[in-house]
C-alpha positions as CSV (number, residue, x, y, z in Angstrom):
1,M,-19.8,-242.0,-70.1
2,I,-23.4,-242.4,-71.2
3,S,-23.4,-241.3,-74.9
4,S,-27.1,-240.5,-75.3
5,F,-30.3,-240.2,-73.3
6,R,-32.6,-241.2,-76.0
7,N,-32.5,-244.8,-74.8
8,F,-31.3,-244.2,-71.3
9,A,-33.7,-246.5,-69.6
10,K,-32.1,-249.4,-71.6
11,T,-28.4,-248.4,-71.7
12,K,-27.9,-246.1,-68.7
13,F,-24.8,-247.7,-67.7
14,A,-23.3,-248.3,-71.1
15,G,-19.8,-246.9,-71.1
16,L,-20.1,-245.9,-67.4
17,L,-16.6,-247.3,-66.7
18,V,-14.9,-245.3,-69.5
19,F,-14.1,-241.8,-68.3
20,I,-14.2,-238.8,-70.5
21,M,-13.0,-235.2,-70.0
22,I,-15.5,-232.6,-70.7
23,I,-14.5,-229.0,-71.3
24,P,-15.6,-226.9,-68.3
25,F,-17.8,-223.9,-68.8
26,V,-19.4,-221.0,-66.7
27,F,-23.3,-221.2,-66.2
28,W,-23.9,-217.5,-65.9
29,G,-27.1,-216.4,-64.1
30,M,-28.8,-219.7,-64.1
31,G,-29.3,-220.2,-60.5
32,S,-32.2,-217.7,-60.1
33,M,-34.3,-219.6,-62.7
34,F,-34.9,-222.8,-60.5
35,S,-35.9,-223.4,-57.1
36,S,-33.6,-225.4,-54.9
37,G,-34.1,-228.5,-52.8
38,N,-35.9,-231.6,-53.7
39,T,-39.0,-229.9,-55.1
40,N,-37.3,-229.5,-58.4
41,N,-35.4,-232.6,-59.5
42,I,-33.7,-233.3,-62.7
43,A,-33.0,-237.0,-62.0
44,K,-33.6,-239.8,-59.5
45,I,-31.4,-242.9,-58.8
46,N,-33.6,-245.4,-56.9
47,K,-34.6,-243.1,-53.9
48,I,-31.8,-240.6,-54.4
49,N,-32.9,-237.3,-55.9
50,I,-30.6,-235.1,-58.1
51,S,-31.9,-231.6,-57.8
52,T,-31.6,-229.0,-60.6
53,Q,-29.5,-227.0,-58.2
54,E,-27.0,-229.8,-58.1
55,F,-26.9,-230.0,-61.8
56,I,-26.4,-226.3,-62.0
57,D,-23.4,-226.6,-59.5
58,H,-22.0,-229.4,-61.5
59,I,-22.1,-227.2,-64.7
60,N,-20.7,-224.3,-62.6
61,N,-17.7,-226.4,-61.8
62,S,-16.9,-227.0,-65.5
63,N,-16.2,-223.7,-67.7
64,I,-17.7,-224.1,-71.4
65,P,-19.0,-220.8,-72.9
66,Q,-22.6,-220.4,-73.2
67,Q,-22.2,-220.0,-77.0
68,T,-20.6,-223.4,-77.1
69,I,-23.6,-224.9,-75.4
70,R,-26.1,-223.0,-77.5
71,E,-24.4,-224.3,-80.6
72,N,-24.5,-227.9,-79.4
73,L,-28.0,-228.2,-78.1
74,D,-29.1,-230.4,-81.0
75,K,-26.0,-232.6,-80.2
76,N,-27.3,-233.4,-76.8
77,I,-24.7,-231.4,-74.8
78,I,-27.1,-230.9,-71.9
79,E,-27.9,-234.8,-71.8
80,E,-24.2,-235.5,-71.9
81,L,-23.5,-233.1,-69.1
82,L,-26.3,-234.7,-67.0
83,S,-24.9,-238.1,-67.8
84,T,-21.7,-237.3,-66.2
85,L,-23.5,-236.1,-63.1
86,V,-25.7,-239.2,-62.9
87,S,-22.7,-241.4,-63.4
88,T,-20.6,-239.6,-60.8
89,T,-23.6,-239.8,-58.3
90,L,-24.0,-243.5,-59.0
91,L,-20.2,-244.1,-58.4
92,D,-20.4,-242.2,-55.1
93,L,-23.3,-244.5,-54.0
94,E,-21.2,-247.5,-54.8
95,V,-18.2,-246.0,-52.9
96,K,-20.4,-245.5,-50.0
97,D,-21.9,-249.0,-50.3
98,F,-18.6,-250.6,-50.2
99,D,-17.6,-248.3,-47.4
100,L,-14.4,-247.2,-49.1
101,I,-12.4,-244.4,-47.5
102,I,-9.3,-242.5,-48.1
103,S,-7.3,-240.9,-45.2
104,E,-6.1,-237.4,-45.0
105,N,-2.5,-238.6,-45.0
106,T,-3.1,-240.5,-48.2
107,L,-4.5,-237.5,-49.8
108,L,-1.8,-235.3,-48.6
109,K,0.8,-237.7,-50.1
110,K,-1.1,-237.6,-53.4
111,I,-0.7,-233.8,-53.6
112,K,2.9,-233.8,-52.4
113,T,4.0,-236.3,-55.0
114,N,2.2,-234.6,-57.9
115,K,4.8,-233.7,-60.5
116,N,3.1,-230.4,-61.1
117,F,3.8,-229.2,-57.6
118,L,7.5,-230.5,-57.4
119,N,10.6,-228.2,-57.9
120,E,13.7,-229.3,-59.9
121,D,15.1,-231.3,-57.0
122,G,11.7,-233.3,-56.8
123,F,10.5,-231.7,-53.6
124,F,6.9,-230.4,-53.1
125,E,6.7,-226.5,-53.4
126,R,3.8,-225.0,-51.7
127,I,4.0,-221.9,-54.0
128,K,3.7,-224.2,-57.0
129,Y,0.5,-225.7,-55.4
130,E,-1.1,-222.3,-54.7
131,K,-0.2,-221.0,-58.1
132,F,-1.9,-223.9,-59.8
133,L,-5.0,-223.1,-57.7
134,L,-5.0,-219.5,-58.6
135,E,-4.6,-220.3,-62.4
136,N,-7.4,-222.7,-62.3
137,N,-9.7,-220.4,-60.1
138,Q,-10.0,-223.2,-57.4
139,S,-9.8,-223.2,-53.7
140,A,-7.6,-225.8,-51.8
141,P,-10.7,-227.4,-50.2
142,A,-12.6,-227.7,-53.4
143,F,-9.5,-229.1,-55.3
144,E,-8.9,-231.7,-52.5
145,L,-12.5,-232.7,-52.4
146,R,-12.5,-233.4,-56.2
147,L,-9.1,-235.3,-55.8
148,K,-10.6,-237.4,-53.0
149,G,-13.6,-238.2,-55.1
150,R,-11.3,-239.3,-58.1
151,E,-9.2,-241.4,-55.8
152,L,-12.2,-243.2,-54.2
153,Q,-13.6,-244.0,-57.7
154,K,-10.2,-245.3,-58.7
155,N,-10.2,-247.4,-55.5
156,L,-13.7,-248.6,-56.4
157,F,-12.5,-250.0,-59.7
158,D,-9.4,-251.4,-58.3
159,Y,-11.5,-253.2,-55.6
160,I,-14.0,-254.6,-58.2
161,G,-11.2,-255.8,-60.4
162,A,-8.8,-256.9,-57.7
163,G,-8.0,-260.6,-56.9
164,S,-8.0,-262.0,-60.3
165,V,-5.0,-264.2,-61.1
166,V,-4.0,-264.6,-64.7
167,P,-3.4,-268.2,-65.7
168,E,-0.1,-268.8,-67.5
169,F,-1.9,-270.3,-70.6
170,L,-3.8,-267.0,-71.2
171,V,-0.6,-265.1,-71.0
172,N,1.0,-267.5,-73.6
173,K,-2.1,-267.3,-75.8
174,I,-2.2,-263.5,-76.1
175,F,1.6,-263.5,-76.8
176,E,1.2,-266.1,-79.4
177,E,-1.8,-264.3,-81.1
178,E,0.0,-261.0,-81.3
179,N,3.5,-262.3,-82.2
180,K,2.9,-265.3,-84.4
181,K,4.3,-264.9,-87.9
182,I,1.9,-265.2,-90.9
183,E,2.9,-265.9,-94.4
184,I,0.5,-264.7,-97.0
185,E,0.0,-264.7,-100.8
186,F,-1.8,-261.8,-102.2
187,I,-2.8,-260.3,-105.5
188,N,-3.1,-256.6,-106.3
189,L,-6.5,-256.2,-107.8
190,Q,-5.7,-253.1,-109.7
191,N,-5.3,-254.9,-113.0
192,F,-8.7,-256.7,-112.6
193,Y,-10.8,-253.6,-112.6
194,K,-12.2,-252.1,-115.8
195,K,-9.9,-249.4,-116.9
196,K,-11.3,-245.8,-117.6
197,E,-10.5,-245.9,-121.2
198,N,-12.6,-249.0,-121.6
199,I,-15.7,-247.3,-120.1
200,S,-17.7,-246.2,-123.0
201,D,-20.1,-243.1,-123.5
202,L,-23.0,-245.5,-123.3
203,D,-21.7,-246.8,-119.9
204,I,-21.5,-243.2,-118.6
205,Q,-25.0,-242.4,-120.0
206,K,-26.5,-245.4,-118.4
207,F,-25.0,-244.6,-115.0
208,V,-26.4,-241.1,-115.2
209,D,-29.8,-242.4,-116.2
210,D,-29.8,-244.9,-113.3
211,N,-28.8,-242.2,-110.8
212,K,-30.4,-239.1,-111.9
213,E,-31.6,-237.8,-108.5
214,N,-28.2,-238.6,-106.8
215,L,-26.2,-237.0,-109.6
216,K,-28.0,-233.8,-109.9
217,V,-25.7,-230.7,-110.1
218,E,-26.5,-227.4,-108.5
219,Y,-26.1,-224.2,-110.5
220,I,-26.3,-220.7,-109.1
221,D,-26.5,-217.2,-110.7
222,F,-25.1,-214.5,-108.6
223,D,-23.6,-211.0,-108.5
224,Y,-20.7,-209.9,-106.4
225,A,-18.2,-207.1,-105.7
226,I,-14.8,-207.2,-104.1
227,I,-14.5,-204.4,-101.5
228,N,-11.3,-203.1,-99.9
229,P,-10.1,-199.7,-98.5
230,K,-8.6,-198.7,-101.8
231,N,-11.8,-199.0,-103.9
232,L,-14.1,-197.9,-101.1
233,I,-12.4,-194.9,-99.6
234,G,-9.3,-194.5,-101.8
235,V,-6.6,-195.4,-99.2
236,E,-4.6,-198.5,-98.7
237,E,-5.1,-198.9,-94.9
238,F,-7.9,-200.3,-92.9
239,N,-9.1,-197.4,-90.8
240,Q,-12.3,-196.5,-88.8
241,T,-13.8,-194.7,-91.8
242,F,-13.6,-198.0,-93.8
243,F,-15.1,-200.0,-91.0
244,D,-17.8,-197.6,-90.6
245,K,-18.8,-198.0,-94.2
246,I,-18.6,-201.8,-93.9
247,D,-21.0,-201.6,-91.0
248,Q,-23.4,-199.3,-93.0
249,I,-23.4,-201.9,-95.8
250,E,-24.5,-204.6,-93.2
251,I,-27.2,-202.3,-92.0
252,D,-28.5,-201.6,-95.6
253,I,-28.5,-205.4,-96.2
254,S,-30.7,-205.9,-93.1
255,N,-32.9,-203.1,-94.3
256,N,-33.4,-204.9,-97.7
257,L,-31.7,-202.3,-99.8
258,D,-30.9,-203.7,-103.3
259,F,-27.4,-205.0,-104.3
260,E,-27.0,-202.3,-106.8
261,E,-28.3,-199.6,-104.5
262,I,-25.8,-200.4,-101.9
263,L,-22.9,-200.1,-104.4
264,N,-24.5,-196.9,-106.0
265,N,-21.9,-194.1,-106.5
266,T,-19.0,-196.2,-105.0
267,G,-17.5,-196.8,-108.5
268,I,-16.9,-200.6,-107.4
269,K,-17.0,-203.0,-110.3
270,T,-19.5,-205.7,-109.9
271,I,-19.1,-209.2,-111.4
272,N,-22.1,-211.3,-112.7
273,K,-21.9,-215.1,-112.8
274,T,-24.5,-217.4,-114.5
275,N,-24.8,-221.1,-114.5
276,F,-22.0,-221.4,-112.0
277,R,-21.4,-224.8,-110.5
278,Y,-18.6,-225.6,-107.9
279,S,-15.4,-227.2,-109.1
280,D,-11.8,-227.1,-107.9
281,N,-10.6,-224.9,-110.8
282,K,-13.0,-222.0,-110.0
283,S,-11.7,-218.9,-108.1
284,D,-11.6,-219.1,-104.3
285,I,-14.0,-216.2,-103.9
286,E,-16.6,-217.8,-106.1
287,K,-16.3,-221.2,-104.4
288,K,-16.7,-219.3,-101.1
289,I,-19.8,-217.7,-102.3
290,F,-21.1,-221.0,-103.5
291,E,-20.5,-222.5,-99.9
292,V,-22.5,-219.9,-98.2
293,R,-25.4,-219.8,-100.9
294,N,-27.8,-220.7,-98.3
295,I,-27.7,-217.0,-97.2
296,E,-28.9,-215.3,-100.4
297,F,-27.6,-211.7,-99.7
298,D,-24.7,-210.9,-97.4
299,I,-21.1,-209.5,-97.0
300,I,-18.3,-211.9,-96.1
301,E,-14.7,-211.6,-95.4
302,N,-12.0,-213.1,-97.7
303,Q,-8.4,-212.6,-96.7
304,N,-7.7,-208.8,-97.0
305,D,-11.1,-208.1,-98.9
306,Y,-14.7,-208.0,-98.1
307,I,-17.1,-209.7,-100.6
308,L,-20.7,-208.4,-101.1
309,Y,-22.8,-210.9,-103.0
310,K,-26.4,-211.6,-104.0
311,I,-27.7,-215.0,-105.1
312,N,-30.2,-214.4,-107.9
313,K,-31.1,-218.0,-108.9
314,S,-30.4,-221.5,-107.8
315,D,-31.4,-224.8,-109.5
316,E,-30.5,-228.5,-109.9
317,R,-29.9,-230.4,-113.2
318,T,-28.9,-233.6,-114.5
319,P,-25.1,-233.7,-115.3
320,D,-24.4,-232.1,-118.7
321,L,-22.1,-234.7,-120.5
322,N,-21.1,-232.1,-122.9
323,D,-19.1,-230.4,-120.2
324,P,-15.7,-232.3,-120.4
325,E,-15.0,-231.5,-116.7
326,L,-18.3,-232.8,-115.5
327,K,-18.1,-235.8,-117.8
328,N,-14.7,-236.7,-116.2
329,E,-16.2,-236.5,-112.7
330,V,-19.0,-238.9,-113.7
331,L,-16.5,-241.2,-115.4
332,E,-14.5,-241.3,-112.1
333,L,-17.7,-242.3,-110.3
334,V,-18.4,-245.0,-112.9
335,H,-14.9,-246.3,-112.5
336,Q,-15.2,-246.4,-108.6
337,K,-18.5,-248.2,-108.9
338,E,-16.9,-250.9,-111.2
339,K,-14.3,-251.5,-108.6
340,F,-16.8,-251.6,-105.8
341,D,-19.0,-254.1,-107.7
342,F,-15.9,-256.3,-108.5
343,N,-14.9,-256.3,-104.8
344,S,-18.3,-256.9,-103.6
345,Q,-18.8,-260.0,-105.9
346,L,-15.4,-261.4,-104.8
347,L,-16.3,-260.9,-101.1
348,K,-19.6,-262.6,-101.5
349,K,-17.9,-265.7,-102.9
350,I,-15.4,-265.6,-100.1
351,D,-18.2,-265.3,-97.5
352,K,-20.1,-268.2,-99.0
353,K,-16.9,-270.2,-98.9
354,I,-17.2,-270.9,-102.8
355,F,-13.9,-269.2,-103.6
356,K,-11.3,-271.9,-103.9
357,N,-7.6,-272.0,-104.1
358,D,-7.7,-273.2,-107.7
359,E,-9.6,-269.9,-108.6
360,F,-7.0,-267.9,-106.6
361,I,-4.1,-269.5,-108.6
362,K,-6.0,-269.0,-111.9
363,M,-6.7,-265.4,-111.1
364,G,-3.2,-264.5,-109.9
365,G,-1.0,-266.5,-112.4
366,N,2.5,-265.0,-112.2
367,Q,1.2,-261.9,-110.2
368,I,0.9,-263.7,-107.0
369,E,3.2,-262.1,-104.4
370,N,4.4,-263.5,-101.0
371,L,5.1,-261.7,-97.7
372,Q,5.7,-262.7,-94.1
373,L,4.0,-260.6,-91.3
374,K,6.3,-260.4,-88.3
375,S,3.6,-259.5,-85.7
376,I,0.2,-257.9,-85.5
377,K,1.8,-254.5,-85.5
378,D,3.6,-255.1,-88.8
379,N,2.1,-252.5,-91.1
380,N,5.1,-252.0,-93.4
381,K,3.0,-253.2,-96.4
382,F,-0.8,-253.1,-95.4
383,E,-2.8,-250.8,-93.3
384,I,-2.8,-251.7,-89.6
385,N,-6.6,-252.7,-89.5
386,A,-6.0,-255.0,-92.6
387,V,-3.1,-256.6,-90.6
388,E,-5.3,-257.1,-87.6
389,L,-8.0,-258.6,-89.8
390,L,-5.4,-261.1,-91.2
391,Y,-4.3,-262.1,-87.7
392,S,-8.0,-263.0,-86.8
393,L,-8.3,-265.4,-89.7
394,P,-7.6,-269.2,-89.8
395,L,-5.0,-271.0,-92.2
396,N,-6.0,-271.1,-95.8
397,S,-8.7,-268.4,-95.6
398,F,-9.1,-265.5,-98.0
399,T,-10.0,-262.0,-97.5
400,L,-9.7,-258.5,-99.1
401,I,-7.3,-256.0,-97.5
402,N,-5.9,-252.6,-98.3
403,D,-2.7,-250.6,-97.9
404,E,-2.2,-246.9,-96.9
405,K,-2.8,-245.7,-100.4
406,N,-6.2,-247.7,-100.5
407,N,-5.1,-250.2,-103.1
408,I,-7.1,-253.4,-102.6
409,Y,-5.6,-256.9,-102.5
410,L,-7.0,-260.3,-102.5
411,A,-5.0,-262.3,-99.7
412,K,-4.6,-265.9,-98.6
413,I,-3.3,-267.0,-95.2
414,K,-0.6,-269.6,-96.4
415,K,1.2,-270.4,-93.2
416,I,1.0,-269.5,-89.6
417,L,4.3,-269.8,-87.5
418,D,3.6,-269.8,-83.7
419,Q,6.0,-268.0,-81.4
420,K,6.6,-269.0,-77.7
421,I,7.2,-266.3,-75.0
422,G,10.0,-268.5,-73.5
423,S,11.9,-267.1,-70.5
424,N,12.1,-263.5,-71.6
425,K,11.3,-261.9,-68.3
426,E,10.6,-258.4,-69.7
427,K,8.2,-259.8,-72.3
428,L,6.5,-262.1,-69.7
429,E,5.8,-259.0,-67.4
430,E,4.5,-257.1,-70.4
431,Y,2.0,-259.7,-71.5
432,I,1.0,-260.5,-67.8
433,S,0.1,-256.9,-67.5
434,K,-1.8,-256.8,-70.8
435,Q,-3.8,-259.9,-70.0
436,N,-4.5,-258.5,-66.4
437,T,-5.9,-255.4,-68.1
438,N,-8.1,-257.6,-70.4
439,T,-9.3,-259.6,-67.5
440,K,-10.1,-256.4,-65.4
441,N,-12.0,-255.0,-68.4
442,S,-14.1,-258.2,-68.6
443,I,-14.8,-258.0,-64.9
444,L,-15.8,-254.3,-65.2
445,K,-18.2,-255.1,-68.1
446,S,-19.9,-257.6,-65.8
447,Y,-19.9,-255.0,-63.1
448,D,-21.6,-252.6,-65.6
449,L,-24.4,-255.1,-66.2
450,F,-24.8,-255.5,-62.4
451,L,-25.2,-251.9,-61.8
452,N,-27.9,-251.7,-64.6
453,E,-29.9,-254.2,-62.4
454,K,-29.1,-252.6,-59.0
455,Y,-30.0,-248.9,-60.0
456,N,-33.1,-247.5,-61.5
457,V,-32.5,-244.1,-63.1
458,V,-35.5,-241.8,-63.9
459,L,-35.1,-238.4,-65.7
460,N,-37.3,-235.3,-65.5
461,Q,-37.6,-234.6,-69.1
462,K,-39.4,-231.3,-68.5
463,T,-36.6,-229.9,-66.4
464,I,-34.0,-231.0,-68.9
465,E,-36.1,-229.1,-71.5
466,R,-36.2,-226.0,-69.2
467,V,-32.5,-226.1,-69.0
468,K,-32.2,-226.3,-72.9
469,N,-34.6,-223.6,-73.3
470,F,-32.5,-221.2,-71.3
471,F,-29.8,-221.3,-74.1
472,K,-32.2,-220.9,-77.0
């Protein structure tokens, strides 16, 4: 579906032929906000208006809680929902234009062969069908109408992509590309990187000086108290009295009472932290307080306790290299940068085609390893995307690849051994089907461009904003 409406005028049909499922939601009380009919339209496709009421109905047929929409307004959830309605309307226009139909008998057959409605013997059971409708809060006519729409759209795409005959050479080509065997030589680059123990204090200091703004560390001062039934009301159990007192604390916070004043006469011990910075070896409670530090004063849950906290101060500083833990963190960054720089320089030479086999042999020496990849799916040694990259390269070419543990290797395509599909009927059918899919996808992409020229979509941005404002 259309992923964004920011550039809708240019890309309104991009991704139209890829269907997504959107979680349904209830649009409570929305209908009274807008007038119905064509006087209040949210979009227009050529001369066809899409009214706000149609958009409301589209949303009503879906079931996402209002809270979910509210939380995702900035992520264009309203635009995404509208895009599905525009796309569906556009497809309906195409179905009508091609005069495609589906008979009642065909629709009935689709329902009666749906595995969700069959009993153990494989026969249609009306009670299963009716139970499905009840559980999904649908009527039979509404379900059958939606099913009919989906089938007509499927028939449309089948119609557009039909009639293509896959040439034998294309079937052989895709088989050979995916099943050829590739022999490679490779070098593990781990031994070429500067080791941590060889990174000096001067290197670390220079790195800090060059990256002061990006390396600043946030420190906070805060007070907190751990609250549970035992220390608040003197019992072990979580009862109503305890929760009433927690509610009162929340009220006190909203009324701007001071941290100490709230805990006055409770006897609960408070803990003060100064110059606290986040690190893995800190307590879970204190790390959690750091994570919510943007709210300066609050009470939060932590397993079986409540934590009342108050942030007193927050500032950012250049890393203190006298702190061993912090120094080690910076050292790791320097080490990673050294690796990145080495890899980048190597890739530049490969891209400029100035990295030659003599240099490869000189680099590798007796560390050059050999491996034969059986197919494009052979990821026993290297990560699958790396394997696909290798299969896209010509003989004698070089590249950098990685394994599942993110070790980096310099690899060379040493030999390519072509494989023929032969007379294997099962394989032949598999690759005919695969090439058919590729051909259909290519046709549908062209159809997508055709639709872009055929239809002009205009959006009513003011109405879209009104819908958004309802949730704010």
